[in-house]
C-alpha positions, 0 to 999 in steps of 0.5 A, a space after each residue: 910323403 913321396 914314398 907311397 909303397 914298395 915292391 920286393 922280389 920274393 921266392 916261391 914260399 913268399 920270403 924275401 929273395 936275396 941273390 949274390 951280385 944283385 943290389 936291386 932286390 931290396 924293397 924298392 920304393 914306389 915314389 909319387 909320380 915316378 915310374 918304376 920299370 922292370 924288364 930287360 933293358 939295362 938303361 931304362 929299367 930299375 929292376 933288370 931281368 936278363 931272360 929271353 922271355 922278358 920284354 925290354 920294359 915288361 911292367 911298370 909301377 907308379 904311385 899317385 897322390 893328388 894332395 896331402 889329404 888324399 888317398 895314395 894309390 899305386 898301380 901296375 901296368 903290363 907292357 909285355 909280350 908274354 904277360 904278367 899275373 896279378 894274384 895269379 890272374 893274367 892281365 891283358 896287354 897294356 892293362 893297368 890295375 890298382 894295387 892293394 897291400 899284399 898283391 902278388 905280381 908274377 912274371 911267369 917262369 922268371 920272378 915274383 914281386 909283392 907289393 906293400 902299401 905305405 898306408 893301409 886302407 880299412 875297407 870293411 863295411 865301407 860301402 855300407 857306411 857310405 850308403 853305396 850299393 855293391 851290385 848295380 846291373 852288370 857292375 860290382 862296386 868295390 870298397 876301394 875309394 879313389 876320391 872324395 869331394 862335395 859331390 860324393 865319392 869315387 870308387 873302383 868298379 868292375 864289370 861283373 860279366 867281363 871275366 867270361 869274355 876274356 879267357 886265355 888258355 886255362 886262366 881267366 884274365 883279371 877284369 878291367 878297373 873302372 871308376 864309379 862316381 857316386 853323386 847324391 842328387 836332389 829330388 827330381 833333378 836330372 844330372 847334366 854331367 851324365 847327360 852330356 858325357 853319355 853323348 861324347 866319344 873322344 880319346 881325350 875326354 872321359 868316357 862314361 859307360 853306364 849310369 844308374 839312379 838308385 832308390 835313394 837318389 844316388 846317381 852312379 856314373 861308371 866311367 874309365 879309370 884314368 890312373 896317372 893322376 891330374 895335371 896339377 899333382 903331376 906339376 906339383 913339387 914340394 910347395 910349388 908347381 914346376 914347368 915342363 919342357 916346351 916339347 912336353 907342353 906342346 904335346 899336352 896342349 895339342 891334345 887339349 885342343 883336339 878335345 875342345 874342337 870335338 867338344 865345341 863341334 858337339 855344342 858342349 862347353 866345359 866351363 871349368 877347364 883347369 889343371 885339376 880336371 885334366 887327367 893323365 893315363 901315366 905320370 910321364 911325358 907324352 902320355 894321353 891326357 883326358 878332360 874330366 869333371 863336366 859337372 858345370 858343362 853346358 850344352 849350347 845350340 846355334 840359336 842359344 850360343 851364349 851363356 849367362 850363369 857365373 860359374 867356374 874357377 876364378 883363376 882360370 875364368 875368362 873376364 867375360 864370364 862375369 866374376 866380380 872382385 867384390 863377391 859380397 853380392 853372391 852371398 845371397 845366391 839368388 838367380 839374379 846375383 849369379 847372372 852375367 847379362 852380356 853373356 859369354 860363349 865357348 871361347 871361355 874354354 880357350 881363355 882357360 887353356 891360355 892360363 893352363 899353357 902359361 902355367 905348364 910353361 912357367 909354373 906360374 899362374 898369369 894373374 895370381 898375384 897375391 892369391 886373393 880372389 879379388 886380385 886374380 879377377 882384377 888382373 884377368 880383366 886388365 889382361 897384362 902379361 909379363 914375359 920378361 920374368 925369368 921362367 919365360 927366358 928359355 921359352 920360344 917367341 911362338 909359344 909366348 905368342 900362343 899364350 898372348 893370343 889365347 889370353 885376349 881380354 876381348 873375346 872377339 879377338 880370341 881364337 876359337 878352338 879350331 883357329 887355336 890349332 892353326 897357331 904357328 907354335 903348333 903348326 910348325 910341329 904339325 907333322 910330328 905331333 900328328 904322328 906322335 898322337 896317332 902312333 904313341 899316345 893312342 896306341 893303348 886306346 881300347 874303345 872305337 872312338 873315331 876310326 879316322 883318329 885311331 887308324 891313321 896309316 902312318 909309320 913311325 920312322 926309326 929315328 923318330 924322337 918326340 923330344 926333338 921337334 923342329 921344322 926341318 925334321 917335321 918336313 922329313 916326317 911329312 914326306 915319309 908319312 905319305 
């Protein structure tokens, strides 16, 4: 199912609006991972509104569905100068909100739209059924579920006191949506994910705002809501993964490396880097990406820089982590059975990035073979890469070299995160990637992460095109940026 909802323009009485000469006013579907744009720009917008107070792209809608069993979610984002209303509440500029069936989106003095959800969610008594508290400190947990798993559930939360701080003229702006991860802890267990995330501040790493341990040993992890879905669902088309352009791959990989450099400098190793744990702010090229799910991340120190526990996802795991092709040994789950005595270090994340880069460039996992865990582990330990297959045909040699370098079976020959950023594939586009990162990707970041990262004094040239990365253009941009 690709249609996740519909948007329909309505009149002041709430009825469907029909105007002569307008063919775009029927209920327009919100397609999975496709942006629906409303604004004045005839070339870019799906619904065109020719009014002076309407921005070129005034607002956007999109839908996310992680897999066939997950809950569909649709969002609206305010991209305008003059603003929009959601159920009569103004949104802040660049604010994104999760929609519910029947929500009304208004462009003041121009048009009003009603959102229809394709799947209706039953939320009555849901919090009680899940055993989740509604009010926690300064937060209100809503019955809108955005994810579930073996760990627990993820629900939407809002900051209870936020409305009093964000008033515009006579109306109060709609509070921001956050994600609340509810985890059932074992008695006397401290959640390592919360401990690690609370110390991290980087625009490409999920931010935790607050944690709370309930009387029933449920941990509430309140973090940013990243509304663009994950990288796996972004690449998924029908029953296969589709590659992105090399330019888009560069932008994604650049951001992941920026996050890894920061993580490793803070003594944190992710250990489960994969498509599913990389989130997008918007499901479109050149969006900000965010690393998430630090459930098995590890803090290391200079005196204890090696890890020994066999954890992660075999498809993305470096050979030195120690997964065995015959995993009958793990059935007992004893401490000894899940230890790799030689150990491994932060370069296990670099191997995972190599697998991710291979997939986003080709749509193929490098060691997948027949898909069985045993064959994946054996192929990874062998380390053979086939660059002669059709998907690699239009990929540059420097990109192939980057993947080859990251997927070195011998970890001592594999670059660390800082060295990976210095590879020629990224370095020859360094100037453009830097400008794109600071001026486009980070422009909607609200949090004071790193002053240097967020306040680069570089202008974007009018002729800047993020879809054309070449060495000569990079030289021109480097000159104009100084």
